[in-house]
N, CA, C and O atoms as a MOPAC input file, in Angstrom:
PM7 MOZYME 1SCF
protein

 N      0.82400 1    -1.18700 1     0.00000 1
 C      0.00000 1     0.00000 1     0.00000 1
 C      0.87100 1     1.25500 1     0.00000 1
 O      0.61300 1     2.21100 1    -0.73200 1
 N      1.89500 1     1.22700 1     0.82900 1
 C      2.75900 1     2.40600 1     0.90200 1
 C      3.47300 1     2.66000 1    -0.42700 1
 O      3.53500 1     3.80000 1    -0.88800 1
 N      4.00200 1     1.62400 1    -1.03500 1
 C      4.71200 1     1.80100 1    -2.30800 1
 C      3.80200 1     2.41900 1    -3.36500 1
 O      4.21700 1     3.32000 1    -4.09300 1
 N      2.58200 1     1.94600 1    -3.44800 1
 C      1.64700 1     2.49200 1    -4.43500 1
 C      1.24700 1     3.91600 1    -4.07200 1
 O      1.09500 1     4.75700 1    -4.95700 1
 N      1.07500 1     4.19500 1    -2.79200 1
 C      0.76300 1     5.56200 1    -2.36700 1
 C      1.90000 1     6.50700 1    -2.75500 1
 O      1.66600 1     7.60300 1    -3.26400 1
 N      3.11300 1     6.07000 1    -2.51000 1
 C      4.28000 1     6.88800 1    -2.87800 1
 C      4.32600 1     7.10400 1    -4.39500 1
 O      4.58100 1     8.21500 1    -4.86100 1
 N      4.08000 1     6.05000 1    -5.15200 1
 C      4.05300 1     6.17300 1    -6.61400 1
 C      2.97600 1     7.15100 1    -7.06300 1
 O      3.21600 1     7.99600 1    -7.92500 1
 N      1.78900 1     7.03300 1    -6.47500 1
 C      0.68300 1     7.91900 1    -6.85400 1
 C      1.04100 1     9.37600 1    -6.60000 1
 O      0.75800 1    10.24400 1    -7.42600 1
 N      1.65600 1     9.64200 1    -5.47200 1
 C      2.06500 1    11.01000 1    -5.16000 1
 C      3.13600 1    11.49300 1    -6.12800 1
 O      3.15600 1    12.66600 1    -6.49900 1
 N      4.02500 1    10.59600 1    -6.53800 1
 C      5.03500 1    10.96300 1    -7.53700 1
 C      4.39500 1    11.26400 1    -8.88900 1
 O      4.82100 1    12.18300 1    -9.58800 1
 N      3.37400 1    10.49200 1    -9.25600 1
 C      2.69700 1    10.71100 1   -10.54200 1
 C      2.13100 1    12.12200 1   -10.65600 1
 O      2.18200 1    12.73400 1   -11.72200 1
 N      1.58900 1    12.63500 1    -9.54500 1
 C      0.90900 1    13.93200 1    -9.60600 1
 C      1.78100 1    15.09400 1    -9.11100 1
 O      1.35200 1    16.24800 1    -9.10400 1
 N      2.99100 1    14.77200 1    -8.70300 1
 C      3.88600 1    15.82000 1    -8.21700 1
 C      4.09300 1    16.87500 1    -9.30100 1
 O      4.37000 1    16.55300 1   -10.45600 1
 N      3.95400 1    18.13200 1    -8.90800 1
 C      4.11700 1    19.29300 1    -9.80500 1
 C      3.11900 1    19.29100 1   -10.96000 1
 O      3.37400 1    19.89200 1   -12.00400 1
 N      1.98500 1    18.61600 1   -10.77400 1
 C      0.93700 1    18.59300 1   -11.79800 1
 C     -0.28800 1    19.31300 1   -11.24300 1
 O     -0.42400 1    19.49400 1   -10.03300 1
 N     -1.16500 1    19.71500 1   -12.13500 1
 C     -2.45900 1    20.27400 1   -11.75200 1
 C     -3.54700 1    19.36300 1   -12.28600 1
 O     -3.29000 1    18.50200 1   -13.12700 1
 N     -4.74300 1    19.55300 1   -11.80300 1
 C     -5.86400 1    18.73900 1   -12.26000 1
 C     -6.02100 1    18.84900 1   -13.77500 1
 O     -6.33800 1    17.85800 1   -14.43300 1
 N     -5.80800 1    20.02300 1   -14.32900 1
 C     -5.97200 1    20.21600 1   -15.77800 1
 C     -4.92500 1    19.45000 1   -16.58900 1
 O     -5.15600 1    19.15000 1   -17.76100 1
 N     -3.78200 1    19.13100 1   -15.98700 1
 C     -2.76900 1    18.33500 1   -16.68700 1
 C     -3.30300 1    16.95600 1   -17.05400 1
 O     -2.85300 1    16.35400 1   -18.03000 1
 N     -4.24200 1    16.46300 1   -16.29100 1
 C     -4.80300 1    15.14100 1   -16.55200 1
 C     -5.66000 1    15.11700 1   -17.81300 1
 O     -5.78300 1    14.07900 1   -18.46300 1
 N     -6.24800 1    16.24900 1   -18.15700 1
 C     -7.15000 1    16.30700 1   -19.30900 1
 C     -6.45300 1    15.99300 1   -20.62700 1
 O     -7.07100 1    15.43700 1   -21.53600 1
 N     -5.20200 1    16.33400 1   -20.73900 1
 C     -4.49300 1    16.11700 1   -21.99800 1
 C     -3.58100 1    14.90300 1   -21.99600 1
 O     -2.85000 1    14.67500 1   -22.96000 1
 N     -3.61500 1    14.13000 1   -20.93500 1
 C     -2.69100 1    13.00700 1   -20.81900 1
 C     -3.43000 1    11.81500 1   -20.21300 1
 O     -3.58100 1    11.72900 1   -18.99400 1
 N     -3.88500 1    10.90800 1   -21.05300 1
 C     -4.69700 1     9.76800 1   -20.60700 1
 C     -3.94000 1     8.88000 1   -19.61100 1
 O     -4.53200 1     8.38900 1   -18.65000 1
 N     -2.65400 1     8.67300 1   -19.83100 1
 C     -1.87500 1     7.84900 1   -18.90700 1
 C     -1.82900 1     8.51700 1   -17.53600 1
 O     -2.03900 1     7.85400 1   -16.52000 1
 N     -1.56300 1     9.79500 1   -17.49600 1
 C     -1.54000 1    10.52600 1   -16.23700 1
 C     -2.92700 1    10.52000 1   -15.58600 1
 O     -3.03800 1    10.40300 1   -14.36600 1
 N     -3.96500 1    10.64300 1   -16.38300 1
 C     -5.32600 1    10.65300 1   -15.85500 1
 C     -5.69400 1     9.31900 1   -15.21100 1
 O     -6.40700 1     9.28900 1   -14.20800 1
 N     -5.22000 1     8.24100 1   -15.77100 1
 C     -5.56800 1     6.92500 1   -15.23700 1
 C     -4.68900 1     6.50400 1   -14.05900 1
 O     -5.07200 1     5.62600 1   -13.28600 1
 N     -3.52400 1     7.11800 1   -13.91600 1
 C     -2.62600 1     6.68900 1   -12.84200 1
 C     -3.21000 1     6.89800 1   -11.44700 1
 O     -3.04800 1     6.00700 1   -10.61200 1
 N     -3.87900 1     8.01100 1   -11.13200 1
 C     -4.47500 1     8.11700 1    -9.79800 1
 C     -5.57500 1     7.07900 1    -9.57400 1
 O     -5.69500 1     6.52200 1    -8.48300 1
 N     -6.36500 1     6.82700 1   -10.59700 1
 C     -7.43800 1     5.84300 1   -10.48500 1
 C     -6.86400 1     4.46200 1   -10.21900 1
 O     -7.32200 1     3.75400 1    -9.32300 1
 N     -5.87900 1     4.08900 1   -10.98300 1
 C     -5.27300 1     2.77200 1   -10.81500 1
 C     -4.59000 1     2.65300 1    -9.45200 1
 O     -4.63300 1     1.59400 1    -8.82500 1
 N     -3.97100 1     3.71700 1    -9.00300 1
 C     -3.32500 1     3.69900 1    -7.68800 1
 C     -4.34100 1     3.48300 1    -6.57400 1
 O     -4.10600 1     2.69000 1    -5.66300 1
 N     -5.45700 1     4.17700 1    -6.64200 1
 C     -6.49900 1     4.01300 1    -5.63700 1
 C     -7.06600 1     2.59900 1    -5.68800 1
 O     -7.36500 1     2.00400 1    -4.65200 1
 N     -7.21000 1     2.07500 1    -6.87700 1
 C     -7.67700 1     0.69600 1    -7.04600 1
 C     -6.73300 1    -0.27100 1    -6.33000 1
 O     -7.17800 1    -1.12700 1    -5.56500 1
 N     -5.45100 1    -0.13400 1    -6.57700 1
 C     -4.45400 1    -1.02600 1    -5.97200 1
 C     -4.42800 1    -0.87000 1    -4.44800 1
 O     -4.41200 1    -1.86300 1    -3.72100 1
 N     -4.42300 1     0.36000 1    -3.97400 1
 C     -4.37800 1     0.60500 1    -2.53400 1
 C     -5.63100 1     0.03300 1    -1.85800 1
 O     -5.53700 1    -0.62400 1    -0.82100 1
 N     -6.78800 1     0.28300 1    -2.44600 1
 C     -8.03100 1    -0.22000 1    -1.87300 1
 C     -8.10500 1    -1.73100 1    -1.89100 1
 O     -8.56400 1    -2.34600 1    -0.92900 1
 N     -7.66000 1    -2.32900 1    -2.97400 1
 C     -7.65100 1    -3.78800 1    -3.06500 1
 C     -6.71800 1    -4.36000 1    -1.99500 1
 O     -7.07300 1    -5.31400 1    -1.30300 1
 N     -5.53200 1    -3.77900 1    -1.86300 1
 C     -4.58200 1    -4.26000 1    -0.85800 1
 C     -5.15900 1    -4.09300 1     0.55400 1
 O     -5.01600 1    -4.98100 1     1.39500 1
 N     -5.80300 1    -2.96200 1     0.80700 1
 C     -6.40100 1    -2.72900 1     2.12300 1
 C     -7.47100 1    -3.77400 1     2.43200 1
 O     -7.63100 1    -4.19100 1     3.57900 1
 N     -8.19500 1    -4.18800 1     1.40600 1
 C     -9.25400 1    -5.18400 1     1.62000 1
 C     -8.68600 1    -6.55000 1     1.98300 1
 O     -9.40200 1    -7.39200 1     2.52500 1
 N     -7.42300 1    -6.77400 1     1.69400 1
 C     -6.78100 1    -8.05700 1     1.98300 1
 C     -6.07000 1    -8.09000 1     3.33400 1
 O     -5.57900 1    -9.14100 1     3.74700 1
 N     -6.01000 1    -6.96200 1     4.01700 1
 C     -5.36900 1    -6.91000 1     5.33200 1
 C     -6.28500 1    -7.60300 1     6.33800 1
 O     -7.48900 1    -7.34900 1     6.36700 1
 N     -5.71900 1    -8.46600 1     7.14600 1
 C     -6.51100 1    -9.22600 1     8.11600 1
 C     -7.13700 1    -8.29900 1     9.16200 1
 O     -6.64200 1    -7.20100 1     9.41400 1
 N     -8.21400 1    -8.75600 1     9.75300 1
 C     -8.87800 1    -7.99600 1    10.80800 1
 C     -7.91700 1    -7.74100 1    11.96500 1
 O     -7.91800 1    -6.66200 1    12.55800 1
 N     -7.10900 1    -8.72900 1    12.27800 1
 C     -6.15200 1    -8.57000 1    13.36800 1
 C     -5.17400 1    -7.43300 1    13.07700 1
 O     -4.87000 1    -6.62200 1    13.95200 1
 N     -4.69100 1    -7.38600 1    11.84300 1
 C     -3.76300 1    -6.31100 1    11.47100 1
 C     -4.47100 1    -4.96700 1    11.43300 1
 O     -3.91200 1    -3.95800 1    11.86300 1
 N     -5.69300 1    -4.94500 1    10.92400 1
 C     -6.45900 1    -3.69400 1    10.91900 1
 C     -6.64000 1    -3.18100 1    12.34200 1
 O     -6.50900 1    -1.98600 1    12.60600 1
 N     -6.93900 1    -4.08700 1    13.24100 1
 C     -7.15000 1    -3.69500 1    14.63600 1
 C     -5.87700 1    -3.14000 1    15.27700 1
 O     -5.95000 1    -2.31400 1    16.18700 1
 N     -4.71400 1    -3.59000 1    14.80700 1
 C     -3.43400 1    -3.08000 1    15.33000 1
 C     -3.18200 1    -1.63900 1    14.91000 1
 O     -2.45800 1    -0.91000 1    15.58800 1
 N     -3.78000 1    -1.22700 1    13.79000 1
 C     -3.51900 1     0.10700 1    13.24500 1
 C     -4.82800 1     0.84600 1    12.98300 1
 O     -5.19600 1     1.07900 1    11.83200 1
 N     -5.52800 1     1.21300 1    14.05300 1
 C     -6.82400 1     1.87700 1    13.88600 1
 C     -6.71400 1     3.28400 1    13.29400 1
 O     -7.71800 1     3.85600 1    12.87000 1
 N     -5.51100 1     3.84000 1    13.26200 1
 C     -5.33300 1     5.16400 1    12.66300 1
 C     -5.48800 1     5.14900 1    11.14300 1
 O     -5.64200 1     6.19800 1    10.51800 1
 N     -5.44700 1     3.97100 1    10.56200 1
 C     -5.68900 1     3.82200 1     9.12500 1
 C     -7.18800 1     3.59200 1     8.93600 1
 O     -7.73900 1     2.65200 1     9.50800 1
 N     -7.85000 1     4.42300 1     8.15100 1
 C     -9.29600 1     4.24500 1     7.93200 1
 C     -9.56600 1     3.15100 1     6.89400 1
 O     -9.93800 1     3.44200 1     5.75800 1
 N     -9.37800 1     1.91000 1     7.29100 1
 C     -9.44800 1     0.77200 1     6.37800 1
 C    -10.74200 1     0.73900 1     5.57800 1
 O    -10.72500 1     0.58100 1     4.35700 1
 N    -11.84700 1     0.88600 1     6.26300 1
 C    -13.15100 1     0.80200 1     5.60000 1
 C    -13.30800 1     1.92800 1     4.57300 1
 O    -13.84100 1     1.71600 1     3.48400 1
 N    -12.84800 1     3.10300 1     4.92800 1
 C    -12.93700 1     4.25600 1     4.02600 1
 C    -12.08700 1     4.02400 1     2.77500 1
 O    -12.51200 1     4.33500 1     1.66200 1
 N    -10.90700 1     3.48600 1     2.96300 1
 C    -10.00800 1     3.22800 1     1.83000 1
 C    -10.62800 1     2.21700 1     0.87000 1
 O    -10.62100 1     2.41800 1    -0.34400 1
 N    -11.15600 1     1.14300 1     1.41400 1
 C    -11.78300 1     0.12500 1     0.56600 1
 C    -13.03100 1     0.68900 1    -0.11100 1
 O    -13.26800 1     0.43700 1    -1.29300 1
 N    -13.82100 1     1.44500 1     0.63400 1
 C    -15.04000 1     2.03400 1     0.06500 1
 C    -14.70700 1     3.02000 1    -1.05300 1
 O    -15.39900 1     3.06500 1    -2.07000 1
 N    -13.65200 1     3.80800 1    -0.86800 1
 C    -13.26300 1     4.75900 1    -1.92200 1
 C    -12.88000 1     4.01000 1    -3.18800 1
 O    -13.25900 1     4.40800 1    -4.29000 1
 N    -12.14400 1     2.94700 1    -3.03500 1
 C    -11.76600 1     2.13900 1    -4.19000 1
 C    -13.01300 1     1.61800 1    -4.90100 1
 O    -13.11600 1     1.69400 1    -6.12500 1
 N    -13.94400 1     1.09700 1    -4.13400 1
 C    -15.15300 1     0.54200 1    -4.73600 1
 C    -15.99700 1     1.61700 1    -5.41400 1
 O    -16.50600 1     1.40400 1    -6.51400 1
 N    -16.14800 1     2.76700 1    -4.76300 1
 C    -16.91200 1     3.86700 1    -5.37700 1
 C    -16.25000 1     4.33100 1    -6.66700 1
 O    -16.91700 1     4.53500 1    -7.68100 1
 N    -14.94700 1     4.49500 1    -6.61900 1
 C    -14.22900 1     5.00000 1    -7.78600 1
 C    -14.31200 1     4.03500 1    -8.95800 1
 O    -14.56600 1     4.45200 1   -10.08800 1
 N    -14.10400 1     2.77700 1    -8.70600 1
 C    -14.13500 1     1.78300 1    -9.77800 1
 C    -15.54000 1     1.65400 1   -10.35200 1
 O    -15.70400 1     1.51700 1   -11.56400 1
 N    -16.54700 1     1.69600 1    -9.49700 1
 C    -17.91700 1     1.54400 1    -9.96700 1
 C    -18.51400 1     2.85300 1   -10.46500 1
 O    -19.62000 1     2.86300 1   -11.00500 1
 N    -17.79500 1     3.95100 1   -10.29000 1
 C    -18.23200 1     5.23800 1   -10.83300 1
 C    -17.53400 1     5.49300 1   -12.16400 1
 O    -17.49400 1     6.62100 1   -12.65600 1
 N    -16.98900 1     4.43300 1   -12.73100 1
 C    -16.36300 1     4.49900 1   -14.04900 1
 C    -15.23200 1     5.50800 1   -14.10900 1
 O    -15.18600 1     6.38600 1   -14.97000 1
 N    -14.33300 1     5.34800 1   -13.17000 1
 C    -13.10000 1     6.12900 1   -13.19900 1
 C    -13.35500 1     7.63500 1   -13.15300 1
 O    -13.01500 1     8.35900 1   -14.08900 1
 N    -13.93800 1     8.08700 1   -12.08800 1
 C    -14.19000 1     9.50500 1   -11.85200 1
 C    -12.85500 1    10.19100 1   -11.57800 1
 O    -12.33800 1    10.14000 1   -10.46200 1
 N    -12.31200 1    10.82100 1   -12.59100 1
 C    -10.98100 1    11.42400 1   -12.51000 1
 C    -10.93600 1    12.52800 1   -11.45200 1
 O     -9.94400 1    12.64700 1   -10.73400 1
 N    -11.98000 1    13.32600 1   -11.34700 1
 C    -11.98700 1    14.39700 1   -10.34400 1
 C    -11.91200 1    13.82900 1    -8.93300 1
 O    -11.15900 1    14.32800 1    -8.09600 1
 N    -12.68700 1    12.79100 1    -8.67300 1
 C    -12.65500 1    12.17100 1    -7.34000 1
 C    -11.28000 1    11.55600 1    -7.08000 1
 O    -10.75000 1    11.65900 1    -5.97400 1
 N    -10.71200 1    10.92400 1    -8.08800 1
 C     -9.38000 1    10.32500 1    -7.92600 1
 C     -8.34200 1    11.40800 1    -7.63300 1
 O     -7.50300 1    11.24900 1    -6.74600 1
 N     -8.40300 1    12.49200 1    -8.37000 1
 C     -7.46800 1    13.59900 1    -8.15600 1
 C     -7.57800 1    14.12600 1    -6.72400 1
 O     -6.56800 1    14.29600 1    -6.04100 1
 N     -8.79400 1    14.38100 1    -6.28000 1
 C     -8.99400 1    14.89400 1    -4.92600 1
 C     -8.48000 1    13.91800 1    -3.87300 1
 O     -7.88000 1    14.32500 1    -2.87800 1
 N     -8.71400 1    12.65400 1    -4.09400 1
 C     -8.25700 1    11.63900 1    -3.14200 1
 C     -6.73900 1    11.60100 1    -3.07100 1
 O     -6.16000 1    11.56400 1    -1.98500 1
 N     -6.09800 1    11.61200 1    -4.23500 1
 C     -4.63500 1    11.55400 1    -4.27600 1
 C     -4.01200 1    12.80700 1    -3.66900 1
 O     -3.06000 1    12.71500 1    -2.89300 1
 N     -4.53900 1    13.96500 1    -4.01600 1
 C     -3.90100 1    15.20700 1    -3.57400 1
 C     -4.28200 1    15.62100 1    -2.16000 1
 O     -3.48900 1    16.26500 1    -1.47300 1
 N     -5.49100 1    15.26100 1    -1.71000 1
 C     -5.94500 1    15.69900 1    -0.38700 1
 C     -5.81200 1    14.61500 1     0.69200 1
 O     -5.31600 1    14.87500 1     1.78800 1
 N     -6.25600 1    13.41600 1     0.36600 1
 C     -6.34300 1    12.36200 1     1.37400 1
 C     -5.09400 1    11.49100 1     1.46700 1
 O     -4.74300 1    11.01000 1     2.54500 1
 N     -4.43700 1    11.29300 1     0.35200 1
 C     -3.33600 1    10.33600 1     0.33700 1
 C     -2.07000 1    10.78900 1     1.07400 1
 O     -1.44400 1     9.95100 1     1.72300 1
 N     -1.65900 1    12.04500 1     1.01600 1
 C     -0.41700 1    12.41300 1     1.70800 1
 C     -0.38300 1    12.04100 1     3.19600 1
 O      0.60600 1    11.45700 1     3.64000 1
 N     -1.41800 1    12.35300 1     3.98300 1
 C     -1.33000 1    11.93500 1     5.38500 1
 C     -1.40800 1    10.42100 1     5.56200 1
 O     -0.80300 1     9.87900 1     6.48700 1
 N     -2.13500 1     9.74000 1     4.69800 1
 C     -2.22200 1     8.27900 1     4.77600 1
 C     -0.85900 1     7.65100 1     4.45800 1
 O     -0.43400 1     6.70500 1     5.12100 1
 N     -0.19100 1     8.17900 1     3.45500 1
 C      1.13600 1     7.66200 1     3.09500 1
 C      2.11300 1     7.88100 1     4.25000 1
 O      2.93600 1     7.01500 1     4.54800 1
 N      2.01900 1     9.01900 1     4.88200 1
 C      2.89100 1     9.30600 1     6.02600 1
 C      2.63500 1     8.32100 1     7.16300 1
 O      3.57600 1     7.83600 1     7.79000 1
 N      1.37700 1     8.02900 1     7.42700 1
 C      1.03800 1     7.06200 1     8.47200 1
 C      1.55600 1     5.68300 1     8.12400 1
 O      2.12300 1     4.99500 1     8.97300 1
 N      1.36000 1     5.27000 1     6.86400 1
 C      1.85400 1     3.96100 1     6.42800 1
 C      3.37100 1     3.87900 1     6.55300 1
 O      3.91100 1     2.85600 1     6.97400 1
 N      4.05000 1     4.95500 1     6.18900 1
 C      5.50800 1     4.96700 1     6.30400 1
 C      5.93200 1     4.79800 1     7.75800 1
 O      6.89000 1     4.08400 1     8.05500 1
 N      5.21600 1     5.45600 1     8.65800 1
 C      5.52500 1     5.31700 1    10.07700 1
 C      5.30900 1     3.89700 1    10.57500 1
 O      6.10100 1     3.38000 1    11.36200 1
 N      4.22700 1     3.26600 1    10.10900 1
 C      3.95100 1     1.88900 1    10.50100 1
 C      5.05400 1     0.96400 1    10.00300 1
 O      5.53000 1     0.09900 1    10.73800 1
 N      5.45000 1     1.15100 1     8.76600 1
 C      6.51900 1     0.31900 1     8.19600 1
 C      7.80600 1     0.53200 1     8.96800 1
 O      8.50700 1    -0.42600 1     9.29400 1
 N      8.11700 1     1.77800 1     9.25800 1
 C      9.32900 1     2.08300 1    10.01300 1
 C      9.32900 1     1.44000 1    11.38100 1
 O     10.34200 1     0.89900 1    11.82500 1
 N      8.18300 1     1.49900 1    12.05300 1
 C      8.08100 1     0.89100 1    13.38400 1
 C      8.17700 1    -0.62400 1    13.31700 1
 O      8.79500 1    -1.24000 1    14.18600 1
 N      7.58200 1    -1.23000 1    12.30800 1
 C      7.64200 1    -2.69200 1    12.22200 1
 C      9.05500 1    -3.15900 1    11.85600 1
 O      9.49500 1    -4.21700 1    12.30700 1
 N      9.75600 1    -2.38400 1    11.05000 1
 C     11.14300 1    -2.73600 1    10.71600 1
 C     12.04300 1    -2.63900 1    11.93600 1
 O     12.96100 1    -3.44000 1    12.11200 1
 N     11.76700 1    -1.64500 1    12.77900 1
 C     12.59300 1    -1.43700 1    13.96600 1
 C     12.40200 1    -2.53400 1    15.00100 1
 O     13.29100 1    -2.77600 1    15.81700 1
 N     11.25400 1    -3.19900 1    14.97700 1
 C     10.98900 1    -4.23400 1    15.97500 1
 C     11.28300 1    -5.64000 1    15.49200 1
 O     11.06900 1    -6.59900 1    16.23200 1
 N     11.76800 1    -5.78600 1    14.26800 1
 C     12.12700 1    -7.12900 1    13.76600 1
 C     13.36500 1    -7.62000 1    14.48200 1
 O     14.27600 1    -6.84400 1    14.76900 1
 N     13.39800 1    -8.93400 1    14.77600 1
 C     14.58200 1    -9.48800 1    15.46500 1
 C     15.80900 1    -9.49300 1    14.57400 1
 O     16.88000 1    -9.92500 1    15.00200 1

């Protein structure tokens, strides 16, 4: 999830919403990233979800489902990537860092 979040943020770095209108690959990258992140979140066990309640698991999965079933709503994907994803990526990075530090 973190790797895809980081990639998604890189895709839109120094871009504006209007940049997506002329570039189909760029337009689809936020949608595909949200799809991957949401799918991965849906595969996280309940036990793991319970360990990290700061991650809004249900919201992430629901956003993926809404976006995919709304036929790739580029505006919603853009807003999610630019507004919601940065703090989520930061939280995921912290979780990864903490789990790496506690490995034997």
